[in-house]
C-alpha positions as CSV (number, residue, x, y, z in Angstrom):
1,X,-9.0,2.7,5.8
2,X,-6.1,4.8,5.9
3,X,-4.0,1.3,6.0
4,X,-3.7,0.8,2.3
5,X,-2.1,4.3,1.7
6,X,0.3,3.5,4.6
7,X,0.9,-0.3,3.4
8,X,1.5,0.9,-0.1
9,X,3.2,4.0,0.1
10,X,5.3,3.7,3.1
11,X,5.9,-0.4,3.6
12,X,6.7,-1.6,0.5
13,X,8.8,1.5,-1.0
14,X,11.2,3.7,0.4
15,X,14.9,4.3,0.7
16,X,17.3,6.0,-1.4
17,X,21.1,5.4,-2.3
18,X,23.3,7.7,-4.1
19,X,24.6,5.3,-6.4
20,X,22.1,2.9,-8.1
21,X,21.9,-0.6,-6.1
22,X,22.7,-3.4,-9.0
23,X,20.9,-5.7,-7.0
24,X,17.5,-4.1,-6.9
25,X,15.3,-4.2,-9.9
26,X,14.3,-0.6,-10.1
27,X,16.6,2.0,-11.1
28,X,17.6,5.3,-9.6
29,X,15.8,8.1,-11.5
30,X,13.1,10.7,-11.2
31,X,9.9,8.5,-10.5
32,X,6.0,9.5,-10.3
33,X,3.8,7.4,-7.9
34,X,-0.2,7.0,-8.3
35,X,-2.7,5.5,-5.8
36,X,-6.2,4.9,-6.8
37,X,-9.0,3.1,-5.3
38,X,-10.2,0.0,-7.8
39,X,-12.8,-1.8,-5.6
40,X,-15.1,-1.3,-2.9
41,X,-17.6,-3.8,-1.4
42,X,-19.6,-3.9,1.7
43,X,-21.1,-7.6,2.6
44,X,-20.4,-8.4,-0.9
45,X,-22.0,-5.2,-2.5
46,X,-20.0,-2.8,-4.7
47,X,-20.3,0.5,-3.6
48,X,-18.9,3.8,-4.8
49,X,-16.4,5.9,-2.6
50,X,-19.0,8.2,-1.3
51,X,-21.4,5.7,-0.3
52,X,-18.9,4.2,2.3
53,X,-19.6,4.6,6.1
54,X,-16.0,5.7,6.8
55,X,-13.1,7.7,5.1
56,X,-10.8,6.2,2.7
57,X,-7.4,7.5,1.1
58,X,-7.8,9.8,-1.7
59,X,-6.4,9.0,-4.9
60,X,-3.3,10.8,-5.8
61,X,-0.6,11.2,-8.2
62,X,2.8,12.4,-7.2
63,X,5.8,13.3,-8.3
64,X,8.5,11.3,-6.1
65,X,11.8,13.0,-7.3
66,X,15.1,11.3,-7.7
67,X,15.4,8.2,-5.3
68,X,15.6,4.5,-6.2
69,X,12.4,2.3,-5.1
70,X,13.2,-0.4,-3.0
71,X,11.2,-3.4,-2.2
72,X,12.1,-3.9,1.5
73,X,12.4,-7.2,3.5
74,X,9.5,-7.9,5.7
75,X,11.5,-6.9,8.8
76,X,12.3,-3.3,7.4
77,X,8.7,-3.0,6.0
78,X,7.3,-3.7,9.6
79,X,10.1,-1.3,11.2
80,X,9.2,1.3,8.8
81,X,5.2,1.1,9.4
82,X,5.6,1.0,12.9
83,X,7.6,4.3,13.1
84,X,5.7,6.1,10.3
85,X,2.2,5.4,10.8
86,X,-0.6,5.1,13.2
87,X,-2.0,1.9,12.1
88,X,-1.4,-1.1,13.8
89,X,-0.5,-3.6,10.6
90,X,2.1,-5.9,10.3
91,X,3.7,-8.2,7.3
92,X,3.6,-11.8,8.1
93,X,5.4,-12.5,4.9
94,X,6.8,-10.3,1.8
95,X,8.1,-12.4,-0.8
96,X,10.3,-11.8,-4.1
97,X,10.6,-14.1,-7.0
98,X,12.1,-12.6,-10.3
99,X,10.1,-9.7,-10.7
100,X,7.0,-10.9,-8.5
101,X,6.1,-9.6,-5.2
102,X,3.6,-11.1,-2.7
103,X,3.1,-10.1,0.8
104,X,0.4,-10.8,3.4
105,X,-0.3,-9.3,6.6
106,X,-2.8,-8.5,9.4
107,X,-4.0,-5.0,11.0
108,X,-4.9,-5.3,14.4
109,X,-8.4,-3.7,15.9
110,X,-8.1,0.2,15.2
111,X,-10.9,2.8,16.1
112,X,-11.3,6.2,14.3
113,X,-14.2,8.4,14.1
114,X,-16.7,5.7,15.9
115,X,-15.5,3.0,13.4
116,X,-13.5,0.0,14.5
117,X,-11.9,-2.2,11.5
118,X,-9.6,-5.0,11.8
119,X,-8.7,-7.6,9.1
120,X,-6.1,-9.0,6.6
121,X,-4.1,-7.4,3.5
122,X,-2.4,-8.6,0.8
123,X,0.1,-6.9,-1.8
124,X,0.6,-8.6,-5.1
125,X,2.7,-7.1,-7.8
126,X,5.5,-7.0,-10.0
127,X,8.7,-4.9,-10.7
128,X,10.8,-3.6,-13.6
129,X,13.7,-1.4,-13.9
130,X,11.2,1.2,-15.0
131,X,8.1,0.8,-13.1
132,X,6.4,-1.3,-10.1
133,X,2.6,-2.1,-10.4
134,X,1.0,-3.4,-7.0
135,X,-2.6,-4.2,-6.0
136,X,-2.8,-3.7,-1.9
137,X,-6.0,-4.8,-0.7
138,X,-7.5,-5.5,2.4
139,X,-10.2,-7.8,3.7
140,X,-11.8,-6.3,7.3
141,X,-14.6,-6.5,9.3
142,X,-15.8,-2.8,10.4
143,X,-17.9,-2.5,13.6
144,X,-19.8,0.9,12.9
145,X,-21.2,3.5,15.5
146,X,-25.1,2.2,15.3
147,X,-23.9,-1.6,16.1
148,X,-23.8,-3.0,12.7
149,X,-20.6,-5.0,11.7
150,X,-20.0,-5.2,7.7
151,X,-17.6,-7.2,5.9
152,X,-15.3,-4.7,3.8
153,X,-13.0,-5.3,0.7
154,X,-10.9,-2.7,-0.7
155,X,-8.4,-3.0,-3.7
156,X,-6.4,-0.1,-4.7
157,X,-3.7,0.3,-7.9
158,X,-0.4,1.3,-6.7
159,X,2.0,2.4,-9.8
160,X,5.6,4.0,-9.8
161,X,6.8,4.9,-12.9
162,X,10.3,6.1,-13.9
163,X,10.2,9.3,-16.0
164,X,13.9,9.4,-16.8
165,X,17.4,10.0,-15.2
166,X,18.0,12.0,-12.1
167,X,18.4,15.6,-13.1
168,X,17.2,14.9,-16.7
């Protein structure tokens, strides 16, 4: 399920330009990010993280320093994901309308520790000058080492909060 941390952190946000880009909604500044699991179901049954038969990315909060979060185009997001990750996922669409963001894509089958996972993902969110909030989710089938195939749904809360100006 490493897919989600890559999708959320690397593909949607990135890049830094020295001056603030007036065509980009979030302002350049000192930012903090937070990533946490908010839903996990297997075969429509809610479970706790420690009950999952596979590894999930850890919840984390990070000081991102001084930069300008930039919602990328679908081509930029896919190029970044391809060069910076070990997952084979691609956005099929990434749309922005005002402050709303919606992206959809697909992940090719990937095996790790005897578990093969493939599925689709969706990212919905909103951006403002001082924050970005998104819910990346994945619906997948996990083929387990014991021969079972289970339906998995995960969702994460991703937030970026602007803490102030650079150097402040």
